[in-house]
C-alpha positions as a Markdown table, in Angstrom:
| # | Residue | x | y | z |
|---|---|---|---|---|
| 1 | Met | 0.4 | -13.7 | -28.2 |
| 2 | Thr | 1.3 | -10.2 | -26.8 |
| 3 | Thr | 3.2 | -8.0 | -29.3 |
| 4 | Gly | 4.8 | -4.7 | -28.8 |
| 5 | Ser | 6.7 | -2.1 | -30.9 |
| 6 | Leu | 10.4 | -2.4 | -29.9 |
| 7 | His | 12.7 | 0.4 | -31.0 |
| 8 | Ser | 16.0 | -1.1 | -29.8 |
| 9 | Phe | 17.8 | -2.7 | -26.8 |
| 10 | Asp | 21.1 | -2.2 | -25.0 |
| 11 | Val | 23.1 | -3.5 | -22.1 |
| 12 | Ser | 24.3 | -0.7 | -19.8 |
| 13 | Thr | 25.7 | -0.2 | -16.3 |
| 14 | Gly | 24.8 | 2.5 | -13.8 |
| 15 | Val | 22.3 | 4.6 | -15.9 |
| 16 | Asp | 19.0 | 2.7 | -16.0 |
| 17 | Gly | 18.7 | 1.2 | -12.6 |
| 18 | Pro | 21.0 | -0.8 | -10.3 |
| 19 | Gly | 23.7 | -3.0 | -11.7 |
| 20 | Thr | 24.2 | -4.0 | -15.3 |
| 21 | Arg | 20.9 | -4.0 | -17.1 |
| 22 | Phe | 19.2 | -5.2 | -20.3 |
| 23 | Val | 17.3 | -2.1 | -21.4 |
| 24 | Ala | 14.4 | -2.5 | -23.9 |
| 25 | Phe | 13.5 | 0.8 | -25.6 |
| 26 | Leu | 9.9 | 0.7 | -26.8 |
| 27 | Ala | 8.6 | 3.0 | -29.6 |
| 28 | Gly | 5.9 | 5.6 | -29.1 |
| 29 | Cys | 5.6 | 8.6 | -26.8 |
| 30 | Pro | 2.7 | 11.1 | -26.3 |
| 31 | Leu | 5.1 | 13.9 | -25.1 |
| 32 | Arg | 7.4 | 16.1 | -27.2 |
| 33 | Cys | 9.9 | 17.3 | -24.6 |
| 34 | Gln | 12.1 | 20.1 | -25.9 |
| 35 | Tyr | 15.2 | 18.3 | -24.5 |
| 36 | Cys | 14.3 | 14.8 | -25.8 |
| 37 | His | 17.5 | 13.1 | -27.2 |
| 38 | Ser | 15.5 | 10.3 | -28.9 |
| 39 | Pro | 13.0 | 11.8 | -31.4 |
| 40 | Asp | 13.4 | 8.5 | -33.3 |
| 41 | Thr | 11.3 | 6.8 | -30.6 |
| 42 | Trp | 8.3 | 9.2 | -30.8 |
| 43 | His | 6.2 | 7.0 | -33.1 |
| 44 | Arg | 5.2 | 3.4 | -32.8 |
| 45 | Arg | 5.9 | 2.9 | -36.5 |
| 46 | Ala | 9.5 | 3.6 | -35.8 |
| 47 | Gly | 9.8 | 0.3 | -33.9 |
| 48 | Thr | 9.8 | -3.4 | -34.9 |
| 49 | Pro | 6.8 | -5.5 | -34.1 |
| 50 | Thr | 8.1 | -7.9 | -31.4 |
| 51 | Thr | 6.4 | -10.6 | -29.4 |
| 52 | Ala | 7.0 | -11.0 | -25.7 |
| 53 | Asp | 8.5 | -14.4 | -26.6 |
| 54 | Glu | 11.0 | -12.8 | -28.9 |
| 55 | Leu | 12.1 | -10.2 | -26.4 |
| 56 | Met | 12.4 | -12.8 | -23.6 |
| 57 | Arg | 14.6 | -14.9 | -25.9 |
| 58 | Glu | 16.9 | -11.9 | -26.4 |
| 59 | Ile | 16.9 | -11.2 | -22.6 |
| 60 | Ala | 17.8 | -14.8 | -21.9 |
| 61 | Arg | 21.1 | -14.4 | -23.8 |
| 62 | Tyr | 22.2 | -12.0 | -21.1 |
| 63 | Glu | 20.4 | -13.4 | -18.1 |
| 64 | Arg | 23.3 | -15.1 | -16.3 |
| 65 | Phe | 25.5 | -12.1 | -16.9 |
| 66 | Ile | 23.1 | -9.5 | -15.6 |
| 67 | Lys | 22.2 | -11.6 | -12.5 |
| 68 | Val | 25.8 | -12.0 | -11.6 |
| 69 | Ala | 26.3 | -8.2 | -12.1 |
| 70 | Gly | 23.5 | -7.5 | -9.7 |
| 71 | Gly | 21.3 | -6.0 | -12.4 |
| 72 | Gly | 18.1 | -6.8 | -14.2 |
| 73 | Val | 15.8 | -5.6 | -16.9 |
| 74 | Thr | 14.6 | -2.0 | -17.5 |
| 75 | Val | 11.7 | -1.3 | -19.9 |
| 76 | Ser | 12.1 | 2.2 | -21.3 |
| 77 | Gly | 11.1 | 4.3 | -24.3 |
| 78 | Gly | 9.8 | 6.3 | -25.8 |
| 79 | Glu | 7.1 | 5.9 | -23.2 |
| 80 | Pro | 6.6 | 2.2 | -22.3 |
| 81 | Leu | 3.1 | 2.8 | -20.8 |
| 82 | Glu | 1.8 | 3.4 | -24.3 |
| 83 | Gln | 2.1 | -0.4 | -24.5 |
| 84 | Pro | 0.9 | -1.6 | -21.1 |
| 85 | Asp | -0.2 | -5.1 | -22.2 |
| 86 | Phe | 3.2 | -5.8 | -23.7 |
| 87 | Val | 5.1 | -4.2 | -20.7 |
| 88 | Arg | 3.0 | -6.2 | -18.2 |
| 89 | Glu | 3.8 | -9.5 | -20.0 |
| 90 | Val | 7.5 | -8.8 | -20.2 |
| 91 | Leu | 7.8 | -7.7 | -16.6 |
| 92 | Arg | 5.8 | -10.7 | -15.4 |
| 93 | Arg | 8.1 | -13.1 | -17.2 |
| 94 | Cys | 11.2 | -11.3 | -16.0 |
| 95 | His | 9.9 | -11.4 | -12.4 |
| 96 | Glu | 9.2 | -15.2 | -12.7 |
| 97 | Asp | 12.7 | -15.7 | -13.9 |
| 98 | Gly | 14.1 | -13.9 | -10.8 |
| 99 | Leu | 15.2 | -10.8 | -12.7 |
| 100 | His | 15.0 | -7.4 | -11.0 |
| 101 | Thr | 12.6 | -5.2 | -13.0 |
| 102 | Ala | 12.5 | -1.5 | -13.6 |
| 103 | Leu | 10.1 | 0.7 | -15.4 |
| 104 | Asp | 11.4 | 4.0 | -16.9 |
| 105 | Thr | 8.4 | 6.4 | -17.4 |
| 106 | Ser | 7.3 | 10.0 | -17.2 |
| 107 | Gly | 4.2 | 8.9 | -15.3 |
| 108 | Phe | 2.1 | 10.9 | -17.7 |
| 109 | Leu | 0.3 | 7.6 | -18.7 |
| 110 | Gly | 0.6 | 6.2 | -15.2 |
| 111 | Asp | -3.2 | 5.4 | -15.1 |
| 112 | Arg | -2.5 | 2.8 | -17.8 |
| 113 | Ala | -0.3 | 0.8 | -15.4 |
| 114 | Asp | -2.8 | -1.6 | -13.6 |
| 115 | Asp | -2.1 | -3.2 | -10.3 |
| 116 | Glu | -0.9 | -6.4 | -11.9 |
| 117 | Leu | 1.7 | -4.6 | -14.0 |
| 118 | Leu | 2.9 | -2.8 | -10.9 |
| 119 | Ser | 3.1 | -6.0 | -8.9 |
| 120 | Tyr | 5.9 | -7.1 | -11.3 |
| 121 | Thr | 7.7 | -3.8 | -11.0 |
| 122 | Asp | 10.6 | -3.7 | -8.5 |
| 123 | Leu | 11.6 | -0.1 | -9.3 |
| 124 | Val | 10.2 | 2.9 | -11.1 |
| 125 | Leu | 12.5 | 5.5 | -12.7 |
| 126 | Leu | 10.2 | 8.4 | -12.7 |
| 127 | Asp | 11.1 | 11.3 | -15.0 |
| 128 | Ile | 9.5 | 14.4 | -13.4 |
| 129 | Lys | 9.8 | 17.0 | -16.1 |
| 130 | Ser | 9.0 | 20.0 | -13.9 |
| 131 | Gly | 7.2 | 20.9 | -10.7 |
| 132 | Asp | 5.4 | 24.0 | -12.0 |
| 133 | Pro | 2.4 | 23.1 | -14.2 |
| 134 | Ala | 3.0 | 25.9 | -16.7 |
| 135 | Thr | 6.7 | 24.9 | -17.1 |
| 136 | Tyr | 5.7 | 21.3 | -17.5 |
| 137 | Arg | 3.5 | 22.2 | -20.4 |
| 138 | Lys | 6.2 | 24.3 | -21.9 |
| 139 | Val | 8.8 | 21.4 | -21.6 |
| 140 | Thr | 6.5 | 18.6 | -22.9 |
| 141 | Gly | 4.4 | 20.4 | -25.5 |
| 142 | Thr | 1.3 | 18.5 | -24.6 |
| 143 | Gly | 1.7 | 17.1 | -21.1 |
| 144 | Arg | 0.1 | 17.8 | -17.7 |
| 145 | Leu | 1.9 | 17.4 | -14.3 |
| 146 | Glu | -1.1 | 16.0 | -12.5 |
| 147 | Pro | -1.0 | 12.4 | -13.8 |
| 148 | Thr | 2.7 | 12.1 | -12.8 |
| 149 | Val | 1.9 | 13.3 | -9.3 |
| 150 | Arg | -1.1 | 10.9 | -9.0 |
| 151 | Phe | 1.1 | 8.0 | -10.3 |
| 152 | Ala | 3.9 | 8.8 | -7.8 |
| 153 | His | 1.5 | 8.7 | -4.8 |
| 154 | Arg | 0.0 | 5.5 | -6.1 |
| 155 | Leu | 3.4 | 3.9 | -6.3 |
| 156 | Ala | 4.1 | 5.0 | -2.7 |
| 157 | Glu | 0.8 | 3.4 | -1.6 |
| 158 | Arg | 1.9 | 0.2 | -3.1 |
| 159 | Gly | 5.4 | 0.4 | -1.6 |
| 160 | Val | 7.2 | 0.6 | -5.0 |
| 161 | Pro | 10.6 | 2.2 | -4.8 |
| 162 | Ile | 11.2 | 5.3 | -7.0 |
| 163 | Trp | 14.2 | 6.9 | -8.4 |
| 164 | Val | 13.3 | 10.4 | -9.5 |
| 165 | Arg | 14.9 | 11.8 | -12.6 |
| 166 | Phe | 15.0 | 15.6 | -13.3 |
| 167 | Val | 16.6 | 17.0 | -16.4 |
| 168 | Leu | 18.3 | 20.4 | -15.7 |
| 169 | Val | 18.1 | 22.7 | -18.7 |
| 170 | Pro | 19.4 | 26.3 | -18.3 |
| 171 | Gly | 16.6 | 28.8 | -19.1 |
| 172 | Leu | 13.9 | 26.1 | -19.2 |
| 173 | Thr | 13.8 | 24.0 | -16.0 |
| 174 | Asp | 16.3 | 25.7 | -13.8 |
| 175 | Ala | 14.2 | 28.3 | -12.1 |
| 176 | Glu | 14.5 | 28.0 | -8.3 |
| 177 | Ala | 10.7 | 27.8 | -7.9 |
| 178 | Asn | 10.4 | 25.1 | -10.4 |
| 179 | Val | 13.1 | 23.0 | -8.8 |
| 180 | Ala | 11.7 | 23.6 | -5.4 |
| 181 | Ala | 8.3 | 22.3 | -6.6 |
| 182 | Val | 9.9 | 19.1 | -7.9 |
| 183 | Ala | 11.8 | 18.7 | -4.6 |
| 184 | Glu | 8.6 | 19.2 | -2.6 |
| 185 | Leu | 6.8 | 16.6 | -4.7 |
| 186 | Ala | 9.6 | 14.1 | -4.3 |
| 187 | Ala | 9.9 | 14.7 | -0.6 |
| 188 | Ala | 6.2 | 14.0 | -0.1 |
| 189 | Val | 6.5 | 10.5 | -1.6 |
| 190 | His | 8.0 | 8.2 | 1.0 |
| 191 | Thr | 9.2 | 5.5 | -1.4 |
| 192 | Val | 11.5 | 8.0 | -3.3 |
| 193 | Glu | 15.0 | 6.6 | -2.7 |
| 194 | Arg | 17.1 | 9.1 | -4.6 |
| 195 | Val | 16.9 | 12.0 | -7.1 |
| 196 | Glu | 19.1 | 12.0 | -10.2 |
| 197 | Val | 19.7 | 15.5 | -11.5 |
| 198 | Leu | 20.6 | 15.0 | -15.2 |
| 199 | Pro | 22.4 | 17.8 | -16.9 |
| 200 | Phe | 21.0 | 18.7 | -20.3 |
| 201 | His | 23.2 | 17.8 | -23.3 |
| 202 | Arg | 22.9 | 18.2 | -27.1 |
| 203 | Leu | 24.0 | 14.6 | -28.0 |
| 204 | Gly | 20.7 | 13.9 | -29.8 |
| 205 | Ala | 20.9 | 16.9 | -32.1 |
| 206 | Gly | 22.1 | 14.7 | -35.0 |
| 207 | Lys | 18.9 | 12.6 | -34.8 |
| 208 | Tyr | 16.8 | 15.7 | -35.3 |
| 209 | Gln | 18.9 | 16.6 | -38.3 |
| 210 | Ala | 18.5 | 13.1 | -39.8 |
| 211 | Leu | 14.8 | 13.2 | -39.3 |
| 212 | Gly | 14.5 | 16.7 | -40.8 |
| 213 | Leu | 13.3 | 18.2 | -37.5 |
| 214 | Pro | 14.3 | 21.4 | -35.8 |
| 215 | Phe | 16.0 | 20.8 | -32.4 |
| 216 | Pro | 14.3 | 23.3 | -30.0 |
| 217 | Leu | 17.4 | 23.7 | -27.8 |
| 218 | Ala | 20.1 | 23.8 | -30.4 |
| 219 | Gln | 21.5 | 27.0 | -28.9 |
| 220 | Thr | 21.2 | 25.9 | -25.2 |
| 221 | Ser | 24.4 | 25.0 | -23.3 |
| 222 | Ala | 24.8 | 22.4 | -20.7 |
| 223 | Pro | 24.4 | 23.7 | -17.1 |
| 224 | Asp | 27.7 | 24.8 | -15.5 |
| 225 | Ala | 28.9 | 23.4 | -12.2 |
| 226 | Glu | 27.6 | 26.3 | -10.1 |
| 227 | Leu | 24.0 | 25.8 | -11.4 |
| 228 | Leu | 24.2 | 22.0 | -11.0 |
| 229 | Glu | 25.3 | 22.4 | -7.4 |
| 230 | Arg | 22.6 | 24.9 | -6.6 |
| 231 | Val | 19.9 | 22.5 | -7.9 |
| 232 | Gln | 21.3 | 19.5 | -6.2 |
| 233 | Ala | 21.4 | 21.5 | -3.0 |
| 234 | Gln | 17.7 | 22.3 | -3.3 |
| 235 | Phe | 16.9 | 18.6 | -3.3 |
| 236 | Arg | 19.4 | 17.8 | -0.5 |
| 237 | Asp | 17.8 | 20.5 | 1.6 |
| 238 | Arg | 14.5 | 18.5 | 1.5 |
| 239 | Gly | 16.3 | 15.5 | 2.9 |
| 240 | Leu | 16.6 | 13.7 | -0.4 |
| 241 | Ala | 19.6 | 11.6 | -1.6 |
| 242 | Val | 21.0 | 13.2 | -4.7 |
| 243 | Phe | 23.1 | 11.7 | -7.5 |
């Protein structure tokens, strides 16, 4: 029986893929992004051991509603590809039940997603932290850009639709060259359907305080409208649909 570490779940509309979605947040992530708003998902021990059967029973409670609402199931994190066997099993069973499936990932562990797992994945929400390798390391603490690029091209080869997500942080990810590099990467992947530019916020600061952790961006403000428009324009200039 396949068991994973489940942090929590939610039902949301418009933020985790198309339609109304059941979103399963798994525990565990190898990255330590400065702007992370969920430090409580960093460690697997923060989650509850949950079998695929148990999670599917929870999803079944909402199945009719999310189907009528044109939604589906999104597996998020943390980083879900820390638990590829569990993710594969859940996506397979959702797929067999006729539910649209989405995988929300940084792509850093993309090599752990085997072809079978991807065959059950209808959409990937790909969080590209930065396009410049040095900035990527600064943002994530430990990560490298190359695995995400490799994963994006592999998804394209398989014809898997991608929604790129890019978190805009003043003074960290907003440099024109860094944004241009993300736009270049996205434009080179033919299955990228849209780019979502997500303005940085400090809504997770309370979680850091509760965990006794310093919040690296406690003094950083959200991007203003002018900066947001400039960054969105950089993606649009590469022919990408921007949201």
